[in-house]
C-alpha angles and dihedrals in degrees: 000000000000112000117245120253088249093057093044103042110021095101092045092051093050092046093048091050091051092047089057092047093240117173119254093255092059093047087053090049089056097046094044091055093045088056094046094046091080091063096049130087131228114264116262124224127185112264093350114118112185105142093111088064089073095217086160090066105074124189133198112340102169104063114118119243117242094211107113107161135051133166102241128221125266090242118124091231124033149136127210122196137181109193107308094343125095107216097182137002132180131166124181111254091232089059092047089052090050091056099256112154123207115169145127116284095247092056089048092053090053101038104031104035094149092060094041093049091048099047112015106110091331104097109026114017115023121207093228095053091099144330094277095053090049091050089049092051090052099041105032105148106174146003145113143269122218121184127183113190124218116295098010119134114201103199099171115064122258110217130202125191122192122190126193114209107222092177087083134043104256136130115236106225104166125174125199119191117186121181120184112182126210121312096011137133128206137178110197133176125188132184127195116194142153132233125199131020105224102101135037108231142175129230127204108185128178123188119186123190121187117189116190125206119310091007131144122199124185104198121185126175133183112194117195108162116166129246088259091064126080110194147198109191121182112187113174143155144190130208136213127210115318092355130139137204118192112196125195111178129179114196100197096151124144096204132066114283143176112208113199102188133166155114134240108212097208103157125071114262094013123147141198134187112194114192120179132182121186137175125188126195139173111011096319125134124218119183115184120188111188118185134178119187119195109210101152126066119263093014124154125213121178127178123193118179127173124176141175126209125201135180114350097330130127130225125182124186118193114186113190122185116181124182108188127210110283097028092115119179093020129142129214120182131164141177125188121177130175126194116203121204099178136050088222093057125095127211136177131186110187119186114198123184121184111185120182098164132066105210096067143095124231139164145160144198128193136171143166116197148137135263114292105258093203091056090048092049092049093052096042092048086063095057101269114138118240100253092049092045090050092052091049091053091048093049088052090051092052096041094086087068100034094053090057091064106101099208115078092206091055091049091052094047092047091049090053091050091050091051091050093050093047095048092047091047093052095053 
């Protein structure tokens, strides 16, 4: 009989917590969730079968990364982490003076316990949602805390870079907690990537975004985990009254991944735009479940997902729009489109609308198809070779999402990632 996670990891969890000087209440939070994880089930997503990945069987999470250097971004404010280590950190002095906090998650637990106890896995992602969130709560081993106090407008982007070290055996259980209080604005960019190809590892990542009233958050993410990494990534947000979260996510991973992505529109008049681009190559599987739930009246939730599949890979888009009873005057729209470049590939685009209120508007569009032969013929008739013509058609297909990203730097980096994935997938 396989030992329970509690029996196998309890001592390691306590020791890791003590090594990071965590207060007793947080150690208890870890151990309680480790105990409860055995009674919880894996999350279920429409047409995404990932149970054979064994994400519910963690391995070592306390080993120290050997990565010690990284060429940091040109951003004025940033943090770079490898595992539990912060390699570089800079915050504009004007933001420091305004009360903005940017620090690693362990420092935040020790120095800002009132904020951590109020918001950490209490408002957005709950530890008891499923087995993977409980495992994350118990074995979190890195991450950051970003706090924007009331009335502060952060005009320059704050960037966070997270690197998994695949030269060692170590799970990558990062936690990102972003709190933007009332009447604030934030532009934030995060990148998850891997370095090294010695070990096969798992990642269990949770990102929580809390937008207060009259708040606007521009959230961009470029995910580039290696083939050696199998991932569960939960990236979710909630909104207050008249607040807005604009998401722009690039799933450029080479390994198998489940993306659990969504927004709860709690406050009246709140709004979210969720834009996702994904490319799969080789034999990888990417399953992306994007959900917007309209709770408040006159809320707007829009989902736009475009993906490309090459070789024998699999890409699944689930778009879930849910308007609950009482969310009068709300709007839920979604579009998911998948472009297949191989007869061996598999793609699914699943629109799901759950409407519990009458006075609303809702709609969806979904398609899975192949490259437009007329466009290919036009380009090749003008001397462009087939692989290049194919990449041009694909970039045009993805441009409707890319052009919606407000930051030029993010658009350029995402375009470079797309080009890399396409070239590798054509070889």
